[in-house]
C-alpha positions as a Python dict, from the first residue, in 0.01 Angstrom:
ca = {
    (1, 'X'): (0, 0, 0),
    (2, 'X'): (-341, 158, -87),
    (3, 'X'): (-488, -244, -150),
    (4, 'X'): (-500, -301, 214),
    (5, 'X'): (-847, -447, 322),
    (6, 'X'): (-891, -359, 701),
    (7, 'X'): (-1082, -40, 621),
    (8, 'X'): (-1405, -233, 498),
    (9, 'X'): (-1256, -268, 209),
    (10, 'X'): (-1422, -623, 224),
    (11, 'X'): (-1430, -700, -187),
    (12, 'X'): (-1251, -1012, -230),
    (13, 'X'): (-1168, -1318, -78),
    (14, 'X'): (-1353, -1546, 198),
    (15, 'X'): (-1383, -1511, 526),
    (16, 'X'): (-1205, -1741, 691),
    (17, 'X'): (-1462, -1865, 931),
    (18, 'X'): (-1692, -2081, 830),
    (19, 'X'): (-1527, -2175, 462),
    (20, 'X'): (-1400, -2515, 433),
    (21, 'X'): (-1019, -2443, 481),
    (22, 'X'): (-901, -2560, 870),
    (23, 'X'): (-588, -2306, 891),
    (24, 'X'): (-710, -1992, 920),
    (25, 'X'): (-877, -2062, 1214),
    (26, 'X'): (-652, -2224, 1383),
    (27, 'X'): (-395, -1968, 1240),
    (28, 'X'): (-595, -1688, 1436),
    (29, 'X'): (-581, -1842, 1715),
    (30, 'X'): (-207, -1880, 1777),
    (31, 'X'): (-198, -1455, 1672),
    (32, 'X'): (-497, -1392, 1932),
    (33, 'X'): (-285, -1595, 2204),
    (34, 'X'): (71, -1487, 2141),
    (35, 'X'): (-135, -1054, 2116),
    (36, 'X'): (-358, -1103, 2364),
    (37, 'X'): (-466, -779, 2369),
    (38, 'X'): (-646, -915, 2070),
    (39, 'X'): (-924, -1083, 2285),
    (40, 'X'): (-1060, -765, 2371),
    (41, 'X'): (-1105, -614, 2004),
    (42, 'X'): (-1129, -915, 1812),
    (43, 'X'): (-1238, -716, 1515),
    (44, 'X'): (-906, -508, 1447),
    (45, 'X'): (-745, -905, 1367),
    (46, 'X'): (-911, -996, 992),
    (47, 'X'): (-830, -1295, 821),
    (48, 'X'): (-897, -1399, 464),
    (49, 'X'): (-894, -1662, 157),
    (50, 'X'): (-768, -1529, -177),
    (51, 'X'): (-661, -1700, -430),
    (52, 'X'): (-787, -2029, -309),
    (53, 'X'): (-780, -2380, -572),
    (54, 'X'): (-822, -2696, -592),
    (55, 'X'): (-551, -2982, -663),
    (56, 'X'): (-621, -3252, -728),
    (57, 'X'): (-425, -3533, -983),
    (58, 'X'): (-681, -3776, -1122),
    (59, 'X'): (-549, -4029, -996),
    (60, 'X'): (-816, -4307, -890),
    (61, 'X'): (-860, -4214, -518),
    (62, 'X'): (-1076, -3965, -500),
    (63, 'X'): (-842, -3692, -194),
    (64, 'X'): (-749, -3334, -335),
    (65, 'X'): (-575, -3041, -150),
    (66, 'X'): (-650, -2694, -102),
    (67, 'X'): (-386, -2398, -220),
    (68, 'X'): (-456, -2086, -112),
    (69, 'X'): (-312, -1686, -25),
    (70, 'X'): (-412, -1648, 371),
    (71, 'X'): (-436, -1311, 431),
    (72, 'X'): (-441, -1140, 750),
    (73, 'X'): (-461, -832, 860),
    (74, 'X'): (-424, -648, 1166),
    (75, 'X'): (-531, -270, 1155),
    (76, 'X'): (-475, 15, 1418),
    (77, 'X'): (-208, -128, 1585),
    (78, 'X'): (71, -3, 1788),
    (79, 'X'): (190, -292, 1917),
    (80, 'X'): (543, -486, 1843),
    (81, 'X'): (499, -612, 1434),
    (82, 'X'): (797, -857, 1596),
    (83, 'X'): (528, -1069, 1837),
    (84, 'X'): (342, -1070, 1498),
    (85, 'X'): (549, -1195, 1301),
    (86, 'X'): (700, -1453, 1558),
    (87, 'X'): (350, -1625, 1661),
    (88, 'X'): (303, -1642, 1250),
    (89, 'X'): (605, -1795, 1203),
    (90, 'X'): (618, -2057, 1543),
    (91, 'X'): (240, -2141, 1399),
    (92, 'X'): (407, -2256, 1052),
    (93, 'X'): (664, -2459, 1237),
    (94, 'X'): (378, -2686, 1280),
    (95, 'X'): (128, -2622, 976),
    (96, 'X'): (346, -2508, 716),
    (97, 'X'): (654, -2596, 815),
    (98, 'X'): (709, -2638, 402),
    (99, 'X'): (747, -2230, 420),
    (100, 'X'): (1018, -2267, 629),
    (101, 'X'): (1234, -2547, 552),
    (102, 'X'): (1132, -2549, 128),
    (103, 'X'): (1419, -2273, -27),
    (104, 'X'): (1139, -2151, -271),
    (105, 'X'): (887, -2107, -40),
    (106, 'X'): (1119, -1954, 218),
    (107, 'X'): (1159, -1660, -24),
    (108, 'X'): (687, -1630, -152),
    (109, 'X'): (572, -1777, 117),
    (110, 'X'): (539, -1498, 416),
    (111, 'X'): (501, -1189, 256),
    (112, 'X'): (395, -876, 427),
    (113, 'X'): (299, -491, 346),
    (114, 'X'): (249, -202, 621),
    (115, 'X'): (0, 144, 595),
    (116, 'X'): (159, 382, 899),
    (117, 'X'): (-184, 524, 1053),
    (118, 'X'): (9, 815, 1225),
    (119, 'X'): (287, 841, 1491),
    (120, 'X'): (175, 588, 1682),
    (121, 'X'): (-65, 338, 1450),
    (122, 'X'): (-50, 78, 1177),
    (123, 'X'): (-202, -114, 991),
    (124, 'X'): (-38, -432, 867),
    (125, 'X'): (-112, -716, 577),
    (126, 'X'): (63, -1050, 580),
    (127, 'X'): (12, -1284, 337),
    (128, 'X'): (96, -1638, 327),
    (129, 'X'): (64, -1972, 80),
    (130, 'X'): (-73, -2200, 231),
    (131, 'X'): (-195, -2599, 127),
    (132, 'X'): (-502, -2843, 310),
    (133, 'X'): (-543, -3184, 243),
    (134, 'X'): (-872, -3351, 236),
    (135, 'X'): (-890, -3725, 181),
    (136, 'X'): (-1231, -3815, 55),
    (137, 'X'): (-1324, -4168, 152),
    (138, 'X'): (-1661, -4337, 35),
    (139, 'X'): (-1882, -4461, 314),
    (140, 'X'): (-2106, -4790, 265),
    (141, 'X'): (-2400, -4563, 134),
    (142, 'X'): (-2157, -4410, -117),
    (143, 'X'): (-2169, -4126, 12),
    (144, 'X'): (-1817, -3888, 54),
    (145, 'X'): (-1647, -3849, 378),
    (146, 'X'): (-1378, -3591, 428),
    (147, 'X'): (-1116, -3548, 647),
    (148, 'X'): (-862, -3262, 706),
    (149, 'X'): (-518, -3494, 832),
    (150, 'X'): (-245, -3300, 1049),
    (151, 'X'): (42, -3201, 805),
    (152, 'X'): (359, -3425, 822),
    (153, 'X'): (544, -3426, 1128),
    (154, 'X'): (845, -3196, 1034),
    (155, 'X'): (1182, -3382, 992),
    (156, 'X'): (1399, -3165, 1193),
    (157, 'X'): (1136, -3222, 1515),
    (158, 'X'): (1145, -3598, 1447),
    (159, 'X'): (1500, -3567, 1533),
    (160, 'X'): (1462, -3344, 1795),
    (161, 'X'): (1647, -3029, 1720),
    (162, 'X'): (1555, -2696, 1625),
    (163, 'X'): (1548, -2530, 1318),
}
């Protein structure tokens, strides 16, 4: 892999906490809940926002959308990668269901790489192509206010079925 940032290579991208986007912190919480050992060593889980872009249609409304690659890195890990990928895909069901429902996005929406460190541990890097809507309203004083709405409810959830 060579390009993995898990070894102090924080030379690009934006750390997930404190930034304008909300999904990275949510994914971190979901992965930590699924892999309880991370609660004791949270520095093993790194989350970055890369290749960010803001998209606006130029229509009369002021709202826009963030698009970015989220890079989640789990360092010095000896656990089962099935647990990690399962937690991420379950998070996607609620927070970025297009990655599971859209065939084009299925092909490139969730990618991973593994660096084998020794016979027991490895680093795992998972990249997700994410988006977030930002609703912009103008208050009575002419100032913009921003909200990040929840993702639309996936059709399979409304129908009571599973993928």
